[in-house]
VMD Tcl script that builds the backbone (N, CA, C; Angstrom):
set m [mol new atoms 561]
animate dup $m
set s [atomselect $m all]
$s set {name element resname resid chain x y z} {
  {N N MET 1 A 59.608 158.727 83.663}
  {CA C MET 1 A 58.468 159.537 84.069}
  {C C MET 1 A 57.718 158.853 85.201}
  {N N GLU 2 A 57.215 159.666 86.091}
  {CA C GLU 2 A 56.437 159.151 87.192}
  {C C GLU 2 A 55.076 158.687 86.677}
  {N N HIS 3 A 54.624 157.542 87.167}
  {CA C HIS 3 A 53.307 157.037 86.776}
  {C C HIS 3 A 52.345 157.275 87.922}
  {N N HIS 4 A 51.237 157.924 87.623}
  {CA C HIS 4 A 50.219 158.174 88.627}
  {C C HIS 4 A 49.260 157.002 88.665}
  {N N ARG 5 A 48.813 156.678 89.865}
  {CA C ARG 5 A 47.838 155.616 90.043}
  {C C ARG 5 A 46.562 156.007 89.295}
  {N N LEU 6 A 46.032 155.109 88.517}
  {CA C LEU 6 A 44.802 155.384 87.772}
  {C C LEU 6 A 43.623 155.213 88.722}
  {N N SER 7 A 42.993 156.323 89.056}
  {CA C SER 7 A 41.912 156.283 90.039}
  {C C SER 7 A 40.544 156.322 89.375}
  {N N SER 8 A 40.478 155.890 88.159}
  {CA C SER 8 A 39.203 155.976 87.454}
  {C C SER 8 A 38.450 154.653 87.499}
  {N N HIS 9 A 37.184 154.759 87.255}
  {CA C HIS 9 A 36.319 153.598 87.130}
  {C C HIS 9 A 36.336 153.234 85.642}
  {N N ASN 10 A 37.044 152.183 85.298}
  {CA C ASN 10 A 37.244 151.858 83.886}
  {C C ASN 10 A 36.142 150.959 83.354}
  {N N ARG 11 A 35.640 151.299 82.206}
  {CA C ARG 11 A 34.664 150.478 81.495}
  {C C ARG 11 A 35.269 150.159 80.137}
  {N N THR 12 A 35.867 148.999 80.013}
  {CA C THR 12 A 36.588 148.712 78.784}
  {C C THR 12 A 35.672 148.573 77.576}
  {N N ASN 13 A 34.408 148.290 77.790}
  {CA C ASN 13 A 33.526 148.204 76.623}
  {C C ASN 13 A 33.015 149.573 76.200}
  {N N GLY 14 A 33.345 150.592 76.959}
  {CA C GLY 14 A 32.954 151.943 76.584}
  {C C GLY 14 A 31.493 152.270 76.833}
  {N N THR 15 A 30.728 151.360 77.445}
  {CA C THR 15 A 29.321 151.612 77.719}
  {C C THR 15 A 29.198 152.831 78.620}
  {N N LEU 16 A 28.377 153.756 78.218}
  {CA C LEU 16 A 28.217 154.992 78.975}
  {C C LEU 16 A 27.033 154.905 79.923}
  {N N PRO 17 A 27.046 155.723 80.971}
  {CA C PRO 17 A 25.929 155.721 81.913}
  {C C PRO 17 A 24.678 156.292 81.249}
  {N N PRO 18 A 23.493 155.909 81.718}
  {CA C PRO 18 A 22.261 156.428 81.117}
  {C C PRO 18 A 22.008 157.897 81.460}
  {N N ARG 19 A 22.622 158.384 82.559}
  {CA C ARG 19 A 22.340 159.732 83.039}
  {C C ARG 19 A 23.619 160.380 83.550}
  {N N LEU 20 A 23.768 161.670 83.239}
  {CA C LEU 20 A 24.861 162.470 83.781}
  {C C LEU 20 A 24.283 163.731 84.406}
  {N N ARG 21 A 24.824 164.105 85.533}
  {CA C ARG 21 A 24.497 165.385 86.157}
  {C C ARG 21 A 25.592 166.361 85.736}
  {N N TYR 22 A 25.216 167.612 85.400}
  {CA C TYR 22 A 26.236 168.523 84.899}
  {C C TYR 22 A 26.130 169.910 85.529}
  {N N ALA 23 A 27.240 170.625 85.403}
  {CA C ALA 23 A 27.336 172.021 85.822}
  {C C ALA 23 A 28.405 172.670 84.965}
  {N N THR 24 A 28.472 173.986 84.997}
  {CA C THR 24 A 29.545 174.691 84.298}
  {C C THR 24 A 30.404 175.400 85.324}
  {N N PHE 25 A 31.610 175.698 84.895}
  {CA C PHE 25 A 32.618 176.267 85.774}
  {C C PHE 25 A 33.387 177.298 84.973}
  {N N GLU 26 A 33.459 178.529 85.466}
  {CA C GLU 26 A 34.186 179.585 84.752}
  {C C GLU 26 A 35.657 179.552 85.148}
  {N N TRP 27 A 36.512 179.461 84.155}
  {CA C TRP 27 A 37.952 179.470 84.340}
  {C C TRP 27 A 38.505 180.545 83.419}
  {N N ASP 28 A 39.655 181.097 83.716}
  {CA C ASP 28 A 40.150 182.200 82.900}
  {C C ASP 28 A 40.481 181.797 81.466}
  {N N LEU 29 A 40.656 180.518 81.177}
  {CA C LEU 29 A 40.904 180.094 79.792}
  {C C LEU 29 A 39.640 179.620 79.083}
  {N N GLY 30 A 38.495 179.669 79.767}
  {CA C GLY 30 A 37.245 179.296 79.119}
  {C C GLY 30 A 36.267 178.656 80.079}
  {N N THR 31 A 35.048 178.507 79.618}
  {CA C THR 31 A 34.015 177.842 80.400}
  {C C THR 31 A 34.208 176.342 80.300}
  {N N LEU 32 A 34.161 175.679 81.450}
  {CA C LEU 32 A 34.300 174.226 81.487}
  {C C LEU 32 A 32.965 173.596 81.849}
  {N N LEU 33 A 32.609 172.551 81.128}
  {CA C LEU 33 A 31.438 171.737 81.427}
  {C C LEU 33 A 31.940 170.518 82.182}
  {N N LEU 34 A 31.390 170.269 83.364}
  {CA C LEU 34 A 31.728 169.058 84.077}
  {C C LEU 34 A 30.460 168.255 84.267}
  {N N ALA 35 A 30.579 166.942 84.111}
  {CA C ALA 35 A 29.426 166.060 84.252}
  {C C ALA 35 A 29.874 164.785 84.947}
  {N N ALA 36 A 29.021 164.309 85.842}
  {CA C ALA 36 A 29.354 163.130 86.629}
  {C C ALA 36 A 28.265 162.077 86.528}
  {N N SER 37 A 28.709 160.836 86.553}
  {CA C SER 37 A 27.806 159.694 86.680}
  {C C SER 37 A 27.764 159.334 88.166}
  {N N ASP 38 A 27.128 158.245 88.495}
  {CA C ASP 38 A 27.117 157.774 89.880}
  {C C ASP 38 A 28.492 157.265 90.305}
  {N N HIS 39 A 29.393 157.037 89.346}
  {CA C HIS 39 A 30.722 156.494 89.641}
  {C C HIS 39 A 31.809 157.558 89.728}
  {N N GLY 40 A 31.581 158.747 89.203}
  {CA C GLY 40 A 32.602 159.788 89.255}
  {C C GLY 40 A 32.476 160.754 88.094}
  {N N LEU 41 A 33.450 161.658 88.016}
  {CA C LEU 41 A 33.468 162.658 86.956}
  {C C LEU 41 A 33.710 161.974 85.613}
  {N N ALA 42 A 32.799 162.175 84.664}
  {CA C ALA 42 A 32.880 161.507 83.366}
  {C C ALA 42 A 33.222 162.472 82.236}
  {N N VAL 43 A 32.938 163.756 82.425}
  {CA C VAL 43 A 33.173 164.757 81.378}
  {C C VAL 43 A 33.788 166.000 82.011}
  {N N LEU 44 A 34.838 166.481 81.393}
  {CA C LEU 44 A 35.385 167.802 81.659}
  {C C LEU 44 A 35.773 168.331 80.293}
  {N N SER 45 A 35.053 169.343 79.825}
  {CA C SER 45 A 35.200 169.802 78.454}
  {C C SER 45 A 35.080 171.322 78.393}
  {N N PHE 46 A 35.773 171.921 77.452}
  {CA C PHE 46 A 35.581 173.350 77.202}
  {C C PHE 46 A 34.263 173.483 76.443}
  {N N ALA 47 A 33.197 173.753 77.184}
  {CA C ALA 47 A 31.859 173.879 76.603}
  {C C ALA 47 A 30.965 174.606 77.596}
  {N N ARG 48 A 29.957 175.286 77.067}
  {CA C ARG 48 A 29.017 176.011 77.931}
  {C C ARG 48 A 27.771 175.188 78.247}
  {N N GLN 49 A 27.428 174.270 77.359}
  {CA C GLN 49 A 26.225 173.453 77.484}
  {C C GLN 49 A 26.530 172.036 76.996}
  {N N PRO 50 A 25.750 171.042 77.433}
  {CA C PRO 50 A 25.957 169.681 76.920}
  {C C PRO 50 A 25.889 169.609 75.395}
  {N N GLU 51 A 25.025 170.422 74.780}
  {CA C GLU 51 A 24.883 170.385 73.319}
  {C C GLU 51 A 26.205 170.725 72.626}
  {N N GLU 52 A 26.949 171.631 73.199}
  {CA C GLU 52 A 28.246 172.007 72.645}
  {C C GLU 52 A 29.238 170.843 72.759}
  {N N PHE 53 A 29.214 170.156 73.880}
  {CA C PHE 53 A 30.040 168.959 74.058}
  {C C PHE 53 A 29.640 167.881 73.057}
  {N N LEU 54 A 28.336 167.673 72.898}
  {CA C LEU 54 A 27.837 166.610 72.022}
  {C C LEU 54 A 28.175 166.844 70.554}
  {N N ARG 55 A 28.273 168.088 70.124}
  {CA C ARG 55 A 28.651 168.380 68.737}
  {C C ARG 55 A 30.058 167.888 68.420}
  {N N ASN 56 A 30.902 167.792 69.435}
  {CA C ASN 56 A 32.303 167.450 69.228}
  {C C ASN 56 A 32.704 166.061 69.699}
  {N N HIS 57 A 31.740 165.250 70.108}
  {CA C HIS 57 A 32.066 163.911 70.597}
  {C C HIS 57 A 31.238 162.848 69.875}
  {N N PRO 58 A 31.700 161.612 69.940}
  {CA C PRO 58 A 31.015 160.528 69.208}
  {C C PRO 58 A 29.552 160.383 69.584}
  {N N ARG 59 A 28.839 159.764 68.682}
  {CA C ARG 59 A 27.395 159.569 68.846}
  {C C ARG 59 A 27.025 158.818 70.116}
  {N N LYS 60 A 27.942 157.991 70.632}
  {CA C LYS 60 A 27.601 157.196 71.809}
  {C C LYS 60 A 27.181 158.069 72.995}
  {N N TRP 61 A 27.568 159.340 73.008}
  {CA C TRP 61 A 27.180 160.241 74.090}
  {C C TRP 61 A 25.766 160.797 73.886}
  {N N GLN 62 A 25.204 160.649 72.691}
  {CA C GLN 62 A 23.927 161.279 72.345}
  {C C GLN 62 A 22.737 160.728 73.126}
  {N N SER 63 A 22.784 159.470 73.539}
  {CA C SER 63 A 21.620 158.844 74.178}
  {C C SER 63 A 21.550 159.099 75.688}
  {N N ILE 64 A 22.495 159.829 76.225}
  {CA C ILE 64 A 22.540 160.072 77.661}
  {C C ILE 64 A 21.560 161.176 78.039}
  {N N SER 65 A 20.929 161.020 79.192}
  {CA C SER 65 A 20.075 162.061 79.760}
  {C C SER 65 A 20.971 162.996 80.588}
  {N N TRP 66 A 20.951 164.285 80.251}
  {CA C TRP 66 A 21.776 165.283 80.932}
  {C C TRP 66 A 20.887 166.092 81.865}
  {N N GLU 67 A 21.235 166.144 83.155}
  {CA C GLU 67 A 20.455 166.880 84.140}
  {C C GLU 67 A 21.332 167.938 84.802}
  {N N LYS 68 A 20.911 169.185 84.718}
  {CA C LYS 68 A 21.680 170.271 85.328}
  {C C LYS 68 A 21.608 170.128 86.852}
  {N N ASP 69 A 22.793 170.158 87.501}
  {CA C ASP 69 A 22.856 169.950 88.949}
  {C C ASP 69 A 24.095 170.616 89.546}
  {N N PRO 70 A 24.186 171.954 89.475}
  {CA C PRO 70 A 25.378 172.619 90.011}
  {C C PRO 70 A 25.577 172.373 91.508}
  {N N TRP 71 A 24.496 172.314 92.265}
  {CA C TRP 71 A 24.610 172.075 93.701}
  {C C TRP 71 A 25.163 170.674 93.963}
  {N N GLY 72 A 24.676 169.695 93.244}
  {CA C GLY 72 A 25.135 168.318 93.428}
  {C C GLY 72 A 26.580 168.101 93.001}
  {N N LEU 73 A 27.102 168.984 92.149}
  {CA C LEU 73 A 28.484 168.848 91.672}
  {C C LEU 73 A 29.428 169.846 92.341}
  {N N ARG 74 A 28.985 170.469 93.426}
  {CA C ARG 74 A 29.828 171.481 94.074}
  {C C ARG 74 A 31.153 170.895 94.565}
  {N N ASN 75 A 31.167 169.627 95.013}
  {CA C ASN 75 A 32.435 169.018 95.443}
  {C C ASN 75 A 33.414 168.925 94.281}
  {N N HIS 76 A 32.906 168.541 93.105}
  {CA C HIS 76 A 33.770 168.478 91.927}
  {C C HIS 76 A 34.226 169.878 91.519}
  {N N SER 77 A 33.336 170.856 91.589}
  {CA C SER 77 A 33.711 172.233 91.234}
  {C C SER 77 A 34.813 172.739 92.149}
  {N N GLU 78 A 34.691 172.496 93.447}
  {CA C GLU 78 A 35.707 172.949 94.405}
  {C C GLU 78 A 37.023 172.203 94.193}
  {N N ALA 79 A 36.959 170.896 93.978}
  {CA C ALA 79 A 38.176 170.110 93.742}
  {C C ALA 79 A 38.861 170.565 92.461}
  {N N LEU 80 A 38.061 170.877 91.454}
  {CA C LEU 80 A 38.616 171.333 90.180}
  {C C LEU 80 A 39.313 172.686 90.340}
  {N N LYS 81 A 38.707 173.605 91.101}
  {CA C LYS 81 A 39.337 174.905 91.360}
  {C C LYS 81 A 40.723 174.707 91.965}
  {N N GLU 82 A 40.814 173.822 92.947}
  {CA C GLU 82 A 42.091 173.550 93.609}
  {C C GLU 82 A 43.074 172.900 92.648}
  {N N TRP 83 A 42.620 171.899 91.905}
  {CA C TRP 83 A 43.506 171.156 90.999}
  {C C TRP 83 A 44.060 172.072 89.906}
  {N N LEU 84 A 43.250 172.985 89.411}
  {CA C LEU 84 A 43.690 173.879 88.337}
  {C C LEU 84 A 44.806 174.833 88.768}
  {N N ASN 85 A 44.989 175.013 90.069}
  {CA C ASN 85 A 46.092 175.839 90.551}
  {C C ASN 85 A 47.450 175.211 90.260}
  {N N THR 86 A 47.512 173.881 90.243}
  {CA C THR 86 A 48.790 173.194 89.999}
  {C C THR 86 A 48.780 172.378 88.712}
  {N N MET 87 A 47.585 171.918 88.289}
  {CA C MET 87 A 47.433 171.084 87.091}
  {C C MET 87 A 48.369 169.878 87.120}
  {N N GLU 88 A 48.519 169.283 88.289}
  {CA C GLU 88 A 49.416 168.142 88.415}
  {C C GLU 88 A 48.899 167.188 89.479}
  {N N GLY 89 A 49.252 165.929 89.314}
  {CA C GLY 89 A 48.904 164.924 90.308}
  {C C GLY 89 A 47.496 164.409 90.117}
  {N N GLU 90 A 47.108 163.602 91.073}
  {CA C GLU 90 A 45.797 162.977 91.038}
  {C C GLU 90 A 44.688 163.981 91.306}
  {N N TYR 91 A 43.649 163.921 90.527}
  {CA C TYR 91 A 42.428 164.637 90.849}
  {C C TYR 91 A 41.853 163.907 92.061}
  {N N PRO 92 A 41.450 164.618 93.130}
  {CA C PRO 92 A 41.137 163.952 94.393}
  {C C PRO 92 A 39.815 163.183 94.453}
  {N N LEU 93 A 38.942 163.363 93.490}
  {CA C LEU 93 A 37.654 162.668 93.516}
  {C C LEU 93 A 37.618 161.606 92.423}
  {N N PRO 94 A 36.704 160.637 92.519}
  {CA C PRO 94 A 36.658 159.551 91.531}
  {C C PRO 94 A 36.365 160.045 90.115}
  {N N LEU 95 A 36.988 159.363 89.164}
  {CA C LEU 95 A 36.745 159.605 87.746}
  {C C LEU 95 A 36.018 158.412 87.161}
  {N N ASP 96 A 35.173 158.665 86.196}
  {CA C ASP 96 A 34.484 157.603 85.465}
  {C C ASP 96 A 34.934 157.719 84.015}
  {N N LEU 97 A 36.083 157.132 83.727}
  {CA C LEU 97 A 36.736 157.246 82.423}
  {C C LEU 97 A 36.496 155.949 81.655}
  {N N ARG 98 A 35.640 156.013 80.653}
  {CA C ARG 98 A 35.238 154.803 79.944}
  {C C ARG 98 A 35.792 154.781 78.534}
  {N N GLY 99 A 36.328 153.638 78.160}
  {CA C GLY 99 A 36.871 153.479 76.823}
  {C C GLY 99 A 37.405 152.076 76.629}
  {N N SER 100 A 37.874 151.808 75.439}
  {CA C SER 100 A 38.432 150.495 75.109}
  {C C SER 100 A 39.734 150.279 75.873}
  {N N ASP 101 A 40.215 149.044 75.867}
  {CA C ASP 101 A 41.506 148.751 76.501}
  {C C ASP 101 A 42.602 149.626 75.911}
  {N N PHE 102 A 42.608 149.778 74.590}
  {CA C PHE 102 A 43.620 150.597 73.930}
  {C C PHE 102 A 43.533 152.052 74.412}
  {N N GLN 103 A 42.321 152.609 74.421}
  {CA C GLN 103 A 42.145 153.978 74.876}
  {C C GLN 103 A 42.606 154.133 76.321}
  {N N GLN 104 A 42.271 153.165 77.174}
  {CA C GLN 104 A 42.693 153.223 78.575}
  {C C GLN 104 A 44.216 153.233 78.686}
  {N N GLN 105 A 44.898 152.460 77.844}
  {CA C GLN 105 A 46.358 152.452 77.857}
  {C C GLN 105 A 46.903 153.825 77.467}
  {N N VAL 106 A 46.365 154.387 76.403}
  {CA C VAL 106 A 46.808 155.711 75.949}
  {C C VAL 106 A 46.550 156.744 77.038}
  {N N TRP 107 A 45.344 156.748 77.598}
  {CA C TRP 107 A 44.995 157.732 78.613}
  {C C TRP 107 A 45.866 157.581 79.858}
  {N N GLY 108 A 46.247 156.352 80.186}
  {CA C GLY 108 A 47.151 156.133 81.311}
  {C C GLY 108 A 48.505 156.783 81.067}
  {N N VAL 109 A 49.026 156.662 79.848}
  {CA C VAL 109 A 50.292 157.312 79.512}
  {C C VAL 109 A 50.135 158.826 79.582}
  {N N LEU 110 A 49.034 159.354 79.067}
  {CA C LEU 110 A 48.824 160.802 79.102}
  {C C LEU 110 A 48.828 161.319 80.538}
  {N N ARG 111 A 48.216 160.561 81.429}
  {CA C ARG 111 A 48.147 160.977 82.827}
  {C C ARG 111 A 49.504 160.900 83.518}
  {N N SER 112 A 50.463 160.207 82.906}
  {CA C SER 112 A 51.798 160.106 83.503}
  {C C SER 112 A 52.752 161.190 83.003}
  {N N ILE 113 A 52.339 161.977 82.020}
  {CA C ILE 113 A 53.198 163.054 81.504}
  {C C ILE 113 A 53.160 164.198 82.516}
  {N N PRO 114 A 54.299 164.548 83.082}
  {CA C PRO 114 A 54.299 165.612 84.105}
  {C C PRO 114 A 53.905 166.971 83.538}
  {N N ARG 115 A 53.327 167.775 84.405}
  {CA C ARG 115 A 52.979 169.149 84.057}
  {C C ARG 115 A 54.226 169.860 83.520}
  {N N GLY 116 A 54.041 170.625 82.448}
  {CA C GLY 116 A 55.152 171.373 81.868}
  {C C GLY 116 A 55.985 170.573 80.886}
  {N N HIS 117 A 55.637 169.327 80.632}
  {CA C HIS 117 A 56.351 168.473 79.688}
  {C C HIS 117 A 55.417 168.070 78.557}
  {N N VAL 118 A 55.993 167.647 77.452}
  {CA C VAL 118 A 55.221 167.137 76.326}
  {C C VAL 118 A 55.789 165.791 75.904}
  {N N CYS 119 A 55.000 165.088 75.142}
  {CA C CYS 119 A 55.361 163.778 74.615}
  {C C CYS 119 A 54.788 163.723 73.195}
  {N N THR 120 A 55.426 163.012 72.291}
  {CA C THR 120 A 54.883 162.913 70.941}
  {C C THR 120 A 53.892 161.748 70.848}
  {N N TYR 121 A 53.056 161.804 69.831}
  {CA C TYR 121 A 52.124 160.695 69.592}
  {C C TYR 121 A 52.910 159.393 69.406}
  {N N ALA 122 A 54.039 159.472 68.709}
  {CA C ALA 122 A 54.874 158.280 68.486}
  {C C ALA 122 A 55.437 157.744 69.798}
  {N N GLU 123 A 55.836 158.648 70.694}
  {CA C GLU 123 A 56.350 158.201 71.999}
  {C C GLU 123 A 55.261 157.511 72.813}
  {N N VAL 124 A 54.052 158.040 72.765}
  {CA C VAL 124 A 52.937 157.400 73.467}
  {C C VAL 124 A 52.713 156.005 72.899}
  {N N ALA 125 A 52.711 155.892 71.564}
  {CA C ALA 125 A 52.521 154.586 70.922}
  {C C ALA 125 A 53.622 153.617 71.355}
  {N N TRP 126 A 54.834 154.089 71.408}
  {CA C TRP 126 A 55.956 153.251 71.831}
  {C C TRP 126 A 55.780 152.795 73.283}
  {N N ARG 127 A 55.351 153.704 74.146}
  {CA C ARG 127 A 55.208 153.388 75.572}
  {C C ARG 127 A 54.114 152.366 75.852}
  {N N ILE 128 A 53.131 152.258 74.975}
  {CA C ILE 128 A 52.098 151.234 75.182}
  {C C ILE 128 A 52.417 149.952 74.417}
  {N N GLY 129 A 53.601 149.918 73.804}
  {CA C GLY 129 A 54.019 148.711 73.094}
  {C C GLY 129 A 53.420 148.564 71.714}
  {N N ARG 130 A 52.934 149.651 71.132}
  {CA C ARG 130 A 52.336 149.634 69.796}
  {C C ARG 130 A 52.979 150.729 68.950}
  {N N PRO 131 A 54.281 150.586 68.609}
  {CA C PRO 131 A 55.029 151.673 67.971}
  {C C PRO 131 A 54.478 152.143 66.626}
  {N N HIS 132 A 53.652 151.339 65.978}
  {CA C HIS 132 A 53.098 151.741 64.678}
  {C C HIS 132 A 51.672 152.283 64.795}
  {N N ALA 133 A 51.213 152.522 65.997}
  {CA C ALA 133 A 49.821 152.937 66.226}
  {C C ALA 133 A 49.686 154.440 66.485}
  {N N THR 134 A 50.524 155.235 65.842}
  {CA C THR 134 A 50.518 156.680 66.084}
  {C C THR 134 A 49.161 157.305 65.785}
  {N N ARG 135 A 48.553 156.943 64.670}
  {CA C ARG 135 A 47.231 157.507 64.333}
  {C C ARG 135 A 46.167 157.071 65.321}
  {N N ALA 136 A 46.236 155.821 65.746}
  {CA C ALA 136 A 45.269 155.329 66.734}
  {C C ALA 136 A 45.446 156.059 68.068}
  {N N VAL 137 A 46.686 156.397 68.411}
  {CA C VAL 137 A 46.942 157.183 69.624}
  {C C VAL 137 A 46.277 158.550 69.490}
  {N N ALA 138 A 46.427 159.186 68.341}
  {CA C ALA 138 A 45.794 160.489 68.115}
  {C C ALA 138 A 44.269 160.377 68.233}
  {N N GLN 139 A 43.700 159.293 67.728}
  {CA C GLN 139 A 42.254 159.094 67.830}
  {C C GLN 139 A 41.825 158.883 69.279}
  {N N ALA 140 A 42.640 158.158 70.045}
  {CA C ALA 140 A 42.330 157.965 71.468}
  {C C ALA 140 A 42.397 159.292 72.209}
  {N N CYS 141 A 43.355 160.129 71.843}
  {CA C CYS 141 A 43.433 161.473 72.450}
  {C C CYS 141 A 42.153 162.254 72.149}
  {N N ALA 142 A 41.695 162.182 70.932}
  {CA C ALA 142 A 40.492 162.907 70.524}
  {C C ALA 142 A 39.238 162.367 71.225}
  {N N ALA 143 A 39.241 161.092 71.611}
  {CA C ALA 143 A 38.084 160.483 72.263}
  {C C ALA 143 A 38.043 160.754 73.764}
  {N N ASN 144 A 39.073 161.355 74.296}
  {CA C ASN 144 A 39.174 161.658 75.713}
  {C C ASN 144 A 38.057 162.624 76.132}
  {N N SER 145 A 37.290 162.247 77.137}
  {CA C SER 145 A 36.192 163.109 77.604}
  {C C SER 145 A 36.561 163.918 78.843}
  {N N LEU 146 A 37.779 163.743 79.335}
  {CA C LEU 146 A 38.196 164.464 80.541}
  {C C LEU 146 A 39.378 165.377 80.242}
  {N N ALA 147 A 39.091 166.459 79.521}
  {CA C ALA 147 A 40.136 167.433 79.182}
  {C C ALA 147 A 40.849 167.866 80.452}
  {N N LEU 148 A 42.100 168.194 80.337}
  {CA C LEU 148 A 42.962 168.651 81.411}
  {C C LEU 148 A 43.326 167.528 82.374}
  {N N LEU 149 A 42.351 166.770 82.874}
  {CA C LEU 149 A 42.640 165.684 83.807}
  {C C LEU 149 A 43.335 164.512 83.114}
  {N N VAL 150 A 42.986 164.266 81.868}
  {CA C VAL 150 A 43.716 163.352 80.988}
  {C C VAL 150 A 44.327 164.289 79.942}
  {N N PRO 151 A 45.559 164.737 80.187}
  {CA C PRO 151 A 46.110 165.894 79.467}
  {C C PRO 151 A 46.567 165.615 78.036}
  {N N CYS 152 A 45.594 165.460 77.142}
  {CA C CYS 152 A 45.926 165.248 75.733}
  {C C CYS 152 A 46.586 166.482 75.126}
  {N N HIS 153 A 46.471 167.637 75.787}
  {CA C HIS 153 A 47.148 168.846 75.291}
  {C C HIS 153 A 48.667 168.731 75.421}
  {N N ARG 154 A 49.161 167.753 76.181}
  {CA C ARG 154 A 50.601 167.554 76.351}
  {C C ARG 154 A 51.209 166.671 75.270}
  {N N VAL 155 A 50.412 166.272 74.291}
  {CA C VAL 155 A 50.906 165.411 73.211}
  {C C VAL 155 A 51.048 166.248 71.946}
  {N N ILE 156 A 52.234 166.164 71.329}
  {CA C ILE 156 A 52.544 166.946 70.135}
  {C C ILE 156 A 53.021 166.027 69.015}
  {N N ARG 157 A 53.195 166.602 67.847}
  {CA C ARG 157 A 53.706 165.841 66.698}
  {C C ARG 157 A 55.214 165.628 66.828}
  {N N SER 158 A 55.716 164.647 66.110}
  {CA C SER 158 A 57.148 164.324 66.140}
  {C C SER 158 A 58.017 165.460 65.617}
  {N N ASP 159 A 57.457 166.318 64.761}
  {CA C ASP 159 A 58.240 167.439 64.236}
  {C C ASP 159 A 58.261 168.640 65.192}
  {N N GLY 160 A 57.645 168.490 66.369}
  {CA C GLY 160 A 57.632 169.557 67.357}
  {C C GLY 160 A 56.449 170.497 67.254}
  {N N SER 161 A 55.651 170.369 66.195}
  {CA C SER 161 A 54.465 171.219 66.078}
  {C C SER 161 A 53.372 170.703 67.017}
  {N N LEU 162 A 52.420 171.562 67.304}
  {CA C LEU 162 A 51.406 171.234 68.306}
  {C C LEU 162 A 50.505 170.064 67.928}
  {N N GLY 163 A 50.191 169.925 66.658}
  {CA C GLY 163 A 49.230 168.900 66.266}
  {C C GLY 163 A 47.819 169.355 66.580}
  {N N GLY 164 A 46.887 168.452 66.508}
  {CA C GLY 164 A 45.488 168.809 66.706}
  {C C GLY 164 A 45.104 168.939 68.162}
  {N N TYR 165 A 43.999 169.610 68.385}
  {CA C TYR 165 A 43.390 169.727 69.703}
  {C C TYR 165 A 41.935 170.089 69.470}
  {N N ARG 166 A 41.058 169.377 70.127}
  {CA C ARG 166 A 39.616 169.536 69.909}
  {C C ARG 166 A 39.176 170.994 70.004}
  {N N TRP 167 A 39.803 171.771 70.859}
  {CA C TRP 167 A 39.389 173.166 71.079}
  {C C TRP 167 A 40.331 174.149 70.410}
  {N N GLY 168 A 41.180 173.668 69.522}
  {CA C GLY 168 A 42.045 174.540 68.738}
  {C C GLY 168 A 43.468 174.636 69.271}
  {N N GLN 169 A 44.376 174.902 68.330}
  {CA C GLN 169 A 45.791 174.988 68.674}
  {C C GLN 169 A 46.095 176.167 69.590}
  {N N LYS 170 A 45.341 177.257 69.475}
  {CA C LYS 170 A 45.595 178.421 70.329}
  {C C LYS 170 A 45.408 178.046 71.794}
  {N N LEU 171 A 44.314 177.344 72.110}
  {CA C LEU 171 A 44.068 176.936 73.491}
  {C C LEU 171 A 45.112 175.916 73.955}
  {N N LYS 172 A 45.490 175.002 73.074}
  {CA C LYS 172 A 46.528 174.022 73.410}
  {C C LYS 172 A 47.819 174.752 73.778}
  {N N HIS 173 A 48.184 175.736 72.982}
  {CA C HIS 173 A 49.380 176.531 73.238}
  {C C HIS 173 A 49.272 177.276 74.579}
  {N N LEU 174 A 48.108 177.879 74.852}
  {CA C LEU 174 A 47.906 178.605 76.109}
  {C C LEU 174 A 47.996 177.672 77.319}
  {N N LEU 175 A 47.466 176.464 77.194}
  {CA C LEU 175 A 47.545 175.493 78.290}
  {C C LEU 175 A 48.998 175.113 78.580}
  {N N LEU 176 A 49.775 174.897 77.529}
  {CA C LEU 176 A 51.186 174.545 77.722}
  {C C LEU 176 A 51.960 175.713 78.337}
  {N N ILE 177 A 51.655 176.931 77.916}
  {CA C ILE 177 A 52.287 178.108 78.522}
  {C C ILE 177 A 51.921 178.189 80.006}
  {N N ARG 178 A 50.634 178.007 80.310}
  {CA C ARG 178 A 50.171 178.065 81.701}
  {C C ARG 178 A 50.912 177.041 82.554}
  {N N GLU 179 A 51.039 175.815 82.053}
  {CA C GLU 179 A 51.727 174.778 82.817}
  {C C GLU 179 A 53.199 175.120 83.032}
  {N N ASN 180 A 53.837 175.681 82.021}
  {CA C ASN 180 A 55.239 176.086 82.174}
  {C C ASN 180 A 55.377 177.206 83.200}
  {N N GLN 181 A 54.422 178.135 83.238}
  {CA C GLN 181 A 54.447 179.208 84.231}
  {C C GLN 181 A 54.295 178.630 85.638}
  {N N ILE 182 A 53.379 177.689 85.802}
  {CA C ILE 182 A 53.182 177.051 87.111}
  {C C ILE 182 A 54.466 176.303 87.504}
  {N N GLN 183 A 55.033 175.590 86.562}
  {CA C GLN 183 A 56.255 174.826 86.821}
  {C C GLN 183 A 57.386 175.757 87.270}
  {N N THR 184 A 57.562 176.864 86.587}
  {CA C THR 184 A 58.614 177.825 86.917}
  {C C THR 184 A 58.370 178.451 88.289}
  {N N ARG 185 A 57.119 178.781 88.569}
  {CA C ARG 185 A 56.739 179.383 89.852}
  {C C ARG 185 A 57.015 178.439 91.020}
  {N N ASN 186 A 56.849 177.136 90.798}
  {CA C ASN 186 A 56.999 176.153 91.879}
  {C C ASN 186 A 58.421 175.630 92.043}
  {N N GLN 187 A 59.351 176.095 91.221}
  {CA C GLN 187 A 60.735 175.612 91.342}
  {C C GLN 187 A 61.516 176.414 92.351}
}
mol reanalyze $m
mol bondsrecalc $m
mol representation Tube
mol addrep $m
C-alpha cells in the first residue's frame, strides 16, 4: 500500500488547543462540523453543532472554547469540497491531529489505506507491530477527530462485517459505496 506523507501537526501528549474556530458544511451524506486551531484542521465530524460532537468524544474536548467562524474557515471549506470529490490523497491544508504515539501510528496506517479498499482491525495492529492490540486499534479509530480525512470507515472486522462506526453502520456502508463509485468512475 502507498503511504501518504503525514502532514499533520502531531501532539503526542494529546494536549488540545484552548480554542477552536468552527463552521458547518453541507454534504449530501450529512452535515459536517469542521474546526481548526491555529495549527490546522483539528475536527471534521458528522455533526451540526459543537455540542453534538462533544456528546460523542472524550471529555478532554469539553474544556475548549468553540467560536463560530465560517468566514475564517472558508479555505478549509473550499479545500474540503474539492477533496470530497475524490476522497483520496493528501488534504491540501495543515491538519492538527493530536493523540498518543499509539494513536498516531494507527491513524498513519488508516491514512495509507487507498480509497475503495478496506483493512481489518487485526491488519492495522499487525502493520504497527502490535498484532495483539486489535481492541486498542478499534479504540484509536473511535478517538479519531478527523472523520473522512483519517478514514476509520475503511477498517472492518476480520469476519468481513463492518464493525463499529461512531455515526452508525449505515453511514459507514454508504461511505464505502461512495468510494467504490469514485474508484470505478476514475478507472
